[in-house]
C-alpha positions, 0 to 999 in steps of 0.5 A: 500500500502506498500513501501519498503524503508529500505535497507538490514542489516547484521544480522550475520557475520561468520569468520574462526575458531580460529587457525593458518592458513598457506600459501595456506589455505583459510580464508572464511567470510560470511555475512548474511543479513536479506533479499536477496542482489544483487550486482549492478555494471555498470562494472565488478567490485565487492565488496571486504572485507578488512582484516588486516593481521599483518600490511598489508591490504588484500582484500578477494574476493566475491565468492558468494551471488548474489540474496541470503541472504549470501555474501561469501568472500575468501582470500588465505593466502600468504607466506608474510602474518603473524599475531601473535595476530589475524586478523581484519576485516576492512569492505567492499570496494566498487569500484566506481559504485558498490552497494549492494542493495535489490531487489527493489534497497534500499542500504544495510546497511554495518555497523556491529560489528566486531566479535572476530578474535584475535584467527585467526592467520596467519603463526605463526612460530613453535619452534622446540627443 
């Protein structure tokens, strides 16, 4: 008899390519797990991904991944966003009653080593001569 008591773990994190992103462009973040994950919620609330852009913390929305091995989050750059030295991924935000689990209900381990995002810059001003 095999009893699954281990939650899914993040195996890989994919971030946008290194460049300057401007207002209206989309930043997409993919978290690949070692098994399928499920969003469990007693409400319509969903997890978000907290991203620091400059001094502001923004929430990237979950757009896909229910019952899959990859959760995809997106954030659209706003005109007020600016980051000259690279964004930072701060981690997940789970509203009350929201869980990420495997098929049998084991909680996902949501810790990960943040990837290098120093070259993902936001609304860097251009110098015109």
